[in-house]
C-alpha distance (Angstrom), angle and dihedral (degrees) to the residues before:
residue distance angle dihedral
X1 . . .
X2 3.82 . .
X3 3.81 92.6 .
X4 3.82 90.6 50.2
X5 3.82 90.9 50.0
X6 3.81 89.3 55.9
X7 3.82 92.6 52.5
X8 3.81 120.4 102.1
X9 3.78 88.8 -129.2
X10 3.79 88.6 64.5
X11 3.81 103.4 45.3
X12 3.82 95.7 35.9
X13 3.81 92.0 57.2
X14 3.87 106.5 111.7
X15 3.81 93.3 -134.9
X16 3.79 91.9 48.1
X17 3.80 91.0 47.8
X18 3.80 90.6 54.9
X19 3.79 89.2 50.1
X20 3.82 91.4 48.4
X21 3.81 91.3 48.5
X22 3.82 90.4 51.3
X23 3.80 89.5 48.7
X24 3.80 92.2 49.1
X25 3.81 90.3 51.5
X26 3.80 88.9 52.5
X27 3.82 90.3 51.2
X28 3.81 90.0 51.0
X29 3.82 91.1 51.7
X30 3.79 92.4 48.8
X31 3.81 92.9 45.8
X32 3.80 91.7 46.5
X33 3.79 89.3 58.2
X34 3.81 89.3 53.9
X35 3.82 90.0 46.9
X36 3.79 90.7 54.2
X37 3.80 92.4 52.3
X38 3.82 91.8 51.9
X39 3.81 104.0 28.5
X40 3.79 105.7 19.6
X41 3.81 92.3 -119.0
X42 3.80 142.7 50.5
X43 3.80 117.5 -85.7
X44 3.81 96.5 -169.6
X45 3.80 97.2 104.6
X46 3.82 116.4 121.1
X47 3.82 113.6 -105.4
X48 3.83 112.8 -139.3
X49 3.81 123.4 -143.9
X50 3.80 114.5 -108.5
X51 3.81 102.4 -176.1
X52 3.79 139.6 44.3
X53 3.79 111.4 -89.1
X54 3.81 93.4 18.8
X55 3.80 122.1 105.9
X56 3.78 135.3 -141.6
X57 3.78 119.1 -124.9
X58 3.78 147.8 -175.5
X59 3.80 118.7 -124.8
X60 3.80 110.6 -87.9
X61 3.84 112.2 -108.0
X62 3.79 116.2 -108.5
X63 3.82 90.4 -125.0
X64 3.82 89.3 58.4
X65 3.79 91.9 49.2
X66 3.81 89.6 50.3
X67 3.80 87.6 58.2
X68 3.80 98.5 40.8
X69 3.83 93.2 49.4
X70 3.79 97.9 35.3
X71 3.82 93.6 114.2
X72 3.80 96.2 36.9
X73 3.78 119.0 121.3
X74 3.80 116.1 -168.6
X75 3.79 127.8 -168.8
X76 3.80 132.1 -174.7
X77 3.80 88.0 -99.5
X78 3.82 94.4 63.7
X79 3.79 123.6 92.8
X80 3.82 116.4 -153.9
X81 3.80 128.4 -156.3
X82 3.82 127.0 -172.7
X83 3.82 107.8 -159.4
X84 3.79 110.8 -146.1
X85 3.79 91.6 6.7
X86 3.81 97.3 178.3
X87 3.79 109.9 -167.3
X88 3.80 91.2 -12.1
X89 3.82 104.9 -99.5
X90 3.82 93.1 149.8
X91 3.79 90.7 52.3
X92 3.82 89.0 50.2
X93 3.81 90.1 51.7
X94 3.82 92.6 51.2
X95 3.81 90.9 46.5
X96 3.80 88.0 51.9
X97 3.82 87.9 52.9
X98 3.83 89.7 50.5
X99 3.80 93.4 -121.8
X100 3.84 104.7 -175.7
X101 3.82 101.9 -151.4
X102 3.83 129.2 87.5
X103 3.83 109.9 -77.3
X104 3.79 117.6 -154.6
X105 3.78 132.2 177.0
X106 3.79 126.6 -170.1
X107 3.82 121.4 -156.4
X108 3.80 128.4 179.8
X109 3.81 96.9 -158.1
X110 3.85 106.5 83.4
X111 3.81 95.0 -156.3
X112 3.79 92.0 52.0
X113 3.80 95.0 41.1
X114 3.82 88.7 55.0
X115 3.81 89.6 62.4
X116 3.79 91.8 55.1
X117 3.79 92.7 43.0
X118 3.80 91.0 53.7
X119 3.79 99.5 51.5
X120 3.83 97.5 37.6
X121 3.81 90.7 61.3
X122 3.80 88.7 84.5
X123 3.84 91.4 60.9
X124 3.83 117.4 67.4
X125 3.82 94.9 -154.8
X126 3.84 97.1 47.8
X127 3.80 131.8 77.3
X128 3.80 140.7 156.5
X129 3.80 122.4 -141.7
X130 3.78 118.8 -152.4
X131 3.78 103.2 -143.9
X132 3.77 150.7 72.8
X133 3.80 119.3 -59.0
X134 3.81 87.7 -141.0
X135 3.81 88.5 66.5
X136 3.82 98.9 55.4
X137 3.80 134.1 75.9
X138 3.80 107.6 -104.1
X139 3.80 92.7 -167.9
X140 3.82 88.0 79.0
X141 3.82 89.9 72.7
X142 3.79 135.5 60.4
X143 3.82 103.1 -179.7
X144 3.80 120.5 54.7
X145 3.80 134.1 -175.9
X146 3.78 127.9 -171.2
X147 3.78 134.2 173.7
X148 3.82 100.1 -158.3
X149 3.82 95.5 -66.6
X150 3.83 92.9 163.6
X151 3.76 140.9 49.7
X152 3.86 110.9 -121.5
X153 3.83 96.9 -93.7
X154 3.80 92.3 52.0
X155 3.80 91.4 43.3
X156 3.81 88.2 55.6
X157 3.82 89.3 53.1
X158 3.79 90.0 48.5
X159 3.82 91.6 53.3
X160 3.80 90.3 51.8
X161 3.81 90.5 51.8
X162 3.79 92.6 46.8
X163 3.80 92.8 49.4
X164 3.81 91.3 49.0
X165 3.79 94.5 50.5
X166 3.80 108.4 32.8
X167 3.82 116.8 85.5
X168 3.80 100.3 172.1
X169 3.80 138.2 56.1
X170 3.79 114.4 -73.4
X171 3.79 136.8 -175.7
X172 3.80 122.6 -141.1
X173 3.81 123.4 -161.2
X174 3.81 107.4 -164.4
X175 3.83 117.8 -169.4
X176 3.84 116.2 -167.9
X177 3.80 92.8 14.9
X178 3.80 98.5 156.4
X179 3.80 94.9 103.0
X180 3.82 100.1 47.2
X181 3.79 106.3 10.4
X182 3.79 92.4 95.7
X183 3.81 88.3 69.8
X184 3.82 87.6 72.6
X185 3.80 95.2 54.1
X186 3.81 114.2 108.0
X187 3.80 89.2 -2.8
X188 3.83 111.4 146.9
X189 3.79 112.6 -102.1
X190 3.83 95.9 13.3
X191 3.81 121.2 114.9
X192 3.81 122.5 -176.6
X193 3.82 114.6 -144.0
X194 3.79 101.1 175.6
X195 3.79 141.4 6.1
X196 3.80 124.1 177.9
X197 3.79 141.1 161.2
X198 3.80 118.5 -124.7
X199 3.79 125.8 -166.5
X200 3.81 108.7 132.4
X201 3.79 121.8 39.5
X202 3.81 130.8 170.1
X203 3.80 93.6 -13.9
X204 3.82 95.8 -47.1
X205 3.78 137.7 92.3
X206 3.80 107.9 -118.5
X207 3.83 98.2 -163.4
X208 3.79 140.4 14.8
X209 3.83 89.7 -108.8
X210 3.82 133.1 17.2
X211 3.81 113.4 -74.8
X212 3.78 130.8 -160.5
X213 3.77 134.6 -144.3
X214 3.78 134.3 -172.1
X215 3.81 137.5 -168.0
X216 3.80 120.4 -143.5
X217 3.78 141.1 -179.4
X218 3.79 121.9 -150.7
X219 3.82 117.9 -155.9
X220 3.83 110.5 -170.8
X221 3.80 93.9 -162.4
X222 3.82 90.1 60.1
X223 3.81 94.8 49.1
């Protein structure tokens, strides 16, 4: 059944697409309720791209984040950065999980970043930066998350910046990696620990088509 669900014949069927859309709406409603408990408002609004090479995105469902971060272990010594954080859903998830380390998101769209900046004020270990990730020092962080914030060319530039600046071991959680994830394969210093396809979680479809995530470690001394 799982293999059939991942076939184009399945998710391009008009009846199935209506069912998936209904399911996605239900996920948004459920996640919005969780948002309100943590942030005081829904974070489900689509985030538009505001620069060439950047991408727009919908907030990642909590059920997806449960899967992506299921093996993650955070300590107070970690420093987390969500690249292209949108309204801050990933930060809300990690707050919900009582992650003890500093949690930072960076968002290029000023209007969207303002939403995250407003609600994170109630949490001393969370903050949203309005700005460009190419303008900050990445060596301050050791755990990164991204939900396809870049087109492949810009992602390649980001990797070059990261490898220039980072001098310690880092972990990268990459949701929706199917477009650019191949740029990490056989790249010196990068080790993939996990890659999986997600489409159906906890009785709901979480996207209109199957999506993929991967978990990586970067070791500068092996690059």
